[in-house]
N, C-alpha and C positions, 0 to 999 in steps of 0.2 A: 481757610481762604474764602473771601467773599465771591459768590458766584456772579458772573456777568448778568446784566439785565437781558430779558427776553423780549423780542419785538412784539407789541400787543395787537397790531392791526394788519389787515390784508391790504396790499397795495392795489390801486385801481389803475391799471395800465391804460384804460380807455377814457379816463376822466378828463384828459387834456392837461392835467397838472403834472409837471415834471416829477419823475419818481424820486429824484434827489430831494426835492422840496417836500414831498409827502413824508419821506423818512425824517428829515430835519424837524418838521412840524410835530411828528409823532413823538420824537425824543423830547423836544421842548415842552410838549403838552404833558408828558409824564413827569417832567421836572416840576412844572407849575403845579400839578396836582399832588405832588409829594410822593408819587410812586417811586421816583428816582431821587435819592437824597444826595446832598453835596458829598463829593468824594466817591460816589458809587462807581463801580467798574462797568464799563461798556464792552460789548463784544468787539473783537478785532474786525477790521474791514473785510478780511477774507471770510471769516466765520459768518458775519452778518450777510455778506453778499451770497454765500452759499445757502443760508437759511431762507433768504428772500427770493432767490433765483434771479438775481440781477448781476450786472457786471460790477467788479470791484471798484471801478472808477466812479460808478454812481454813488456807492457808499462813501468813498473818499470825498466826493463833491458835497454830500450831505454833512459830513463831519467838518469840512472846511467852513461851511455856512454856520454851523453851530459854534465853531471856534471863534469865528468873526463876531458873532453876536454875544460871546462871553458865556455860553452855556457849558462848554466842555474844555478840558485841558489835555492835549496830547502829551504823552510821555515817551521815553525811549522804548518801553516794552508794552505799554498799555495806554488806553484812553479812559479818562474818568470825568465825571461831572465836576464842574468847577466848584471850588470852595466858596468863592465870592460870586454869587449869582445875580444876574440882572433882574429887574422887576418884570420885564416883559420882552419877548423877542421882537426884533424889528419888523418881521413879517407875520406876526401872530394874527390868526383869523379872529373875527369878532366872537366874543363869548356868547353861549346860548342864553336866551332870555329865560328859559324854563323848559319843563317837559312839553312834549308835543301831544299830550293827551291828558284827560282828566279822570281821576279816580272817583268811584262812587262815594257820596257823602258818608263820613264815618266820624263818630264822636269818641275819640280815645279817652281813657281815664286821665284825670288831672295828674300831671307829672309831679312827683314829690321833689322838693328842692334838694340839691346835693348837700350832703352832710360834710361839715368841716372836719379836718383831720383831728382825731382825738375825741370826737363826739361819741358819747355813750347812747346807743339807741335802744329804747324800750319799745319801739314799734315793731309790728310784724308778728310777734309770737312765734319766732323761728327757733329751731333747735340750735345747739352750740356746735358749729362746724369743727371746732377744735377737738371735739370728742369723737369724731367719726372713726370707726375702726379701720383706718386706711391700710394698715399692714395685712389684716385679715382679708380685706377686699382685694388688695393687690395680688396676694398669693392665690386666692380663688380665681381671679381673672386670668392670671398667668396660666393656671392649670386648664382653664376653659379654652384658652387660645392654643395651648400646646396639645390638647387631646387629639386622638386620631380622628375622631368625628367632630372636629371643631366647628362651632356654629357660625361659619363665615359666609355661607351662601344665603340666598333668599329662603325664607322660612314661612311659617304659618303667621298670617297677619294677626291672629288671635294672641300670639305670643309663644315663646319657647315652651314646648309641652312639659319639659321637666320643671320649669319654673312654675307653670300653672298647677302642676300636681303638688309641688311642695307648698305653694301658696294655699291650696285647698286645705291641706293638713293644718297649716298655721292658723288660718282663719277659723277653722273648726275649733281648735284648741283655745284661741285667744278671744274670738268674737262670737262663738256659738253659731256659726254659719255652716250648714250642711250643704256643701257645694260639690259639683263635679267640674273637672277641667273644661268641659263643654259650655259651662255657664260663665266662664271668665274670659275677659278680653284685657290684655295688658296694654297700658297706655304710658305716655311720657308724663306722668303726674296726673293729679285729679283734675287740673284745669283742662288738659286735653280730653280727659274722660267726659267732662261736662260738655265740651264743645261737640264731641262725637254724638253724645246722647241727644243734645239739643237739636243738632242738624238732622238727626234721624227721626226725631219725634215731632218737632214743631213745624207747623205750616205758617207762612206769613199771615199775621193778624191773629193768631191763636193767643188766648189769654193764658198767662202763666203766673201763678201766685208765688210771691217771695216774702221772706221774713223782713220785718222792719222794726228795729234796725237790722242791718244785714251786711252781706258781702258784696261790695260794689263791683268787684271783678267778675263775679258770677252774673250779676245783673247785665254787665256789658256783653258777656258771652251769649246770654239768652236773647238780648236785643239784637245782636248780630245775626242770630238765627231767624229773626223775624217776629219774635214774641212781643206781645203787648203785656207789660208787667202790671200786676196789681199787688200793692203792698198789704200784708196781713200783720197786725201788731203782735208784739212779743211781750209777755209779762213774766212774773216770777215762776210760772209753771211752763214757760216756753211758748211756742206758737199758739195763738188764740184759735183753737179749733172752732169755737163758736163764731168768730168773725169769718173764718174760712167757709163755714156752712152758710152764712148769710150771703157771701159772695157767690157760692154755688147755686143759691136760690135765684140769683139775678141773671146769671149767664153761665154757659159751659166753660169749664176751666180745663185746659188740656193737660197741665202738669203743675206740680208744686215742687219748688226747690227748697230744701230744708236741711238744717244742721241740728238734728234733734238731741244728739248726745251732749256735746258742749256747744251750745248755740253761739254762732259767730255774730256779734262780738260779745254778747252779754255773759256767756259761759253757763247759762242756766240749762238744766236738763228737762226735756219734755216729760211731763208727769205721766204715770201709767194709765190713768183714765183717758187722758187726751190721746195717747198713743193708740189705744184700742179704737177710740172714736175716729181718729184720723184714718186708720186702715179701713174701717167700715165705710167712711165717706168716699174714699178712693175707689173702693169696690163698687159702691152703688152708682157713682157718677162716672165711672170709667176714666178716672183721673190718674195719670202716672205720678208717682212720687220719685223725685230725684233726691236720694238720700246721700248727703255728703258727710261721711264719717271720717273727717280729716285727721283727728288725733285721738282715736279710740284708746290706743295703748297707754296713754298718760292719764290715768285715773288714780287718785291718791286716797280718797276716803271711802271705805266700804267697797262693795263689789260694783263694777261698772254695769250700767244698764245695757242690755243687749240691743243690737241694731233693730230698727223696724223690719228690715229684711228677714231677720230670724223668725218673725211671727207672720210673715206674708204668705198666707195660704192661697191668695187669689192671683198672684203674679203681677202685682201692680207696682212693685218697687224696682227701680234701677239703682243699684247700690254702688257708690263711688268711694274708693279709698286710695291711700297713698303710702308708699314707704319712704317718701322724701322727708317726712317728719321724723321717721325713725333714724334715717341716715343724715341727709343734708339736702337743702332745697336745690342745690346745683346738680344732684344726682337724681334726675327725673325718672321716677318709676312709680307707676300707679296701676289701678285696675278698675274695671267695671264688672259687676256681677248682675246677671239677668237671666231669665228663662232662656233655654238653649236657642230657640228660634230668634229671640231678640238679640242675644249675644252674637249669633251668626251674622245678622244684619249690621250690627255695630262693627264687627271685624271687617265686613265688606267695605264699609265706609272708610275705615282706617286704611284699607288697601289702596284707596285712590288718593290718599293724601301723602303720607310718608311710608306707606306700604307696611312697615313693621318697625318694631323697636330694636334696641341693641341686644341681639340675641346672646352675644358673649357675656355682656353684663348681667343679663337675666340668668344665664347659666351659673355665673359666679354667685349671685345672690341665692339661687336655688341651693347651691352647695352649703352656704352658710345656714340656710333654714333647715336643710336635712340633718346637718350636724348639731343643730340647736344653738349655734353661735349667735345668730341674729336675735333669737329669743332671749339669750343671756344678755346681749347688749341692751335690749329693750328694758329688761329688769334693772340693769345698772343705771340706765338713763332715767328711769322712773324714780329711783331713789335720789339721784342728783337733782332732778327738777323739783321734786317734792321739797328738798332742802332749800332750793332757791326760792320757791314759792313762800316758804316760811320766812326767809331773810327779807324778801321784799315787803311782806305784810308787816313784819316787826318794825322795819325802818319807817314805813309809812305811818304806822301808829305813833311812832316816837317823834317824827319830824313834821308830819303833815296832818296831824289830828286837828279837826275843826275846819280843814280845807278840802279834804277828800274823805268820802264815806264809801265803804265797799264791804261786800261779803266775800269771805275766802272761797274761791272756786274749788269744787270737789275734784276737778281735773283740768286738763288742758295745759297751755303754755303761757297764759296771760290772765290778768284779772281786769274787771270792769269796775270803774270807780266814778262816783258822782262828785263834781266840783261844787263846793258850797261857799258862797260869798266871795268868789274870785272870778274875774273875767278870763275865760279859757283862752280866747285868741291872744290876749295880751300876755298871759302867763306862758303860753306855748312859745311865743316869740322871744320872750326873755329867757326861757329855758334854752332855746337854740343858741343864744349868745353865751350862755353859761356852759354850753357843751353837752346838753342832754336833749334827746328828741323823743317824741311819742306821737301817737295818732289820737285824734279827738273828734267829738261831735259830728260835724258835717260829713266826715269821711264815711260814716256808717248810716246816716239818716237817708231814707229813700228820697226825700225832697230836699236834701242837703241843707236842712235847717241846723243852726249852730246849737244843737242840744248839749247840755252841760255834763257830758260824760267823756271819759278818756279810757283808752285801752293800754295797759302796761304789760308788755311781755317780759317774762323773767327767765326764760330758758337759755337764751343766748349769752347772758352775762354771768360771770362767776360771782360768789358772794361779795368779794371786795368791790367789784365793779358795780353791783347793785347798790351797795351802801353809798358809794360815791355818787351814783346817779341820783339817788333820793336826796343826798346832801345838796347837790346842785339844784334840784327842783325846789327845795326849801329856800335856798339862797336867792332864787329867781322870783319868789312870790312878789307880786306887785303890791 
């Protein structure tokens, strides 16, 4: 049975406006705004009168006014919103012109156009949400909630202790990081981790170096913290440490945001000599390194290169990671790793925003890590995504040779390709009409120049979908 509507506002007895009119306007306003739908059940006059502390006749007068204006239909046992509604009440007050205040200027990221139904998206480089071990998660979450010491109260802003302990073990086994729970802060994904680190570290006007091409969402987060961004070019060996050194010779650089393992979006790995030189520069110039290792687990050829944080003897790296790529983007779970004093400061900042994460979910994932089930899922997904990488590469060679040039990435969930002899903006538009979408050029360039590159994600689509996506791309060639 549908529950009756609940009255949304307080009555103003001293306003001079009759209470019955205040009630009728509140009901009509909720109908206009869509909070009350046609046919919705309204509370009875006695119930509403008791709720509002007014005489029943006042409510009856309000209902008579609403009935006269065509907003409600009384029945033998109930009163409901009319099925055939008028455009506007006879006594409606003037609509508000807008907010009574102004927000601080803010430049949001460009909104991606909505995808038509049936569109195959190669954008994003996301995992396949259809492969999430939902049954395992659900059972673990149920056990966490039913436990005698269920994590349902306020807890440590750093994150659930059991989760941090289990995460330390997994990061040691899979990423070569020797961490203690005191060095970890749990976050709602790597994006929140970057926001916390940026607000803790950056003062308005500080220079922060970023990779170009790079991750526009990270740039927006850093700018929101007051940073003045300086782009540093990326080549086949990753971030140009030589260019960064030249920048450091000109001015102090507070921090560097980098994705050294699978550089976003080019997927190249920072070479060993550059890694050592970068850590040395950071130590000498007291420059923090914000290392975003967003998809470390998915490396297919040879052994993965260990994080910069694993060789950080000077304490200059704040390491950011996520389990959202292992599970699904909608399951926001990430972490920051930093020296204990820094981690404590980061946790304190989280405490004044959303205080803490979802402890029950953290406890459930901790159980999966302790039992080795999450690690087994990672190994399975690595095999699945490696196969999908091969399918996409094969189809591109077969159907798009001469139009796209690329190197097979050693890891990650996407590949970076260069368009040859084709107008990318025109091709992208034609592809959308054919039902396939991808991100290209200006989305990754620091100055939003239309560079002739595109990023094609392969993890979220199965082999048949990947083949069809490439077929559509070929059919859309201008």
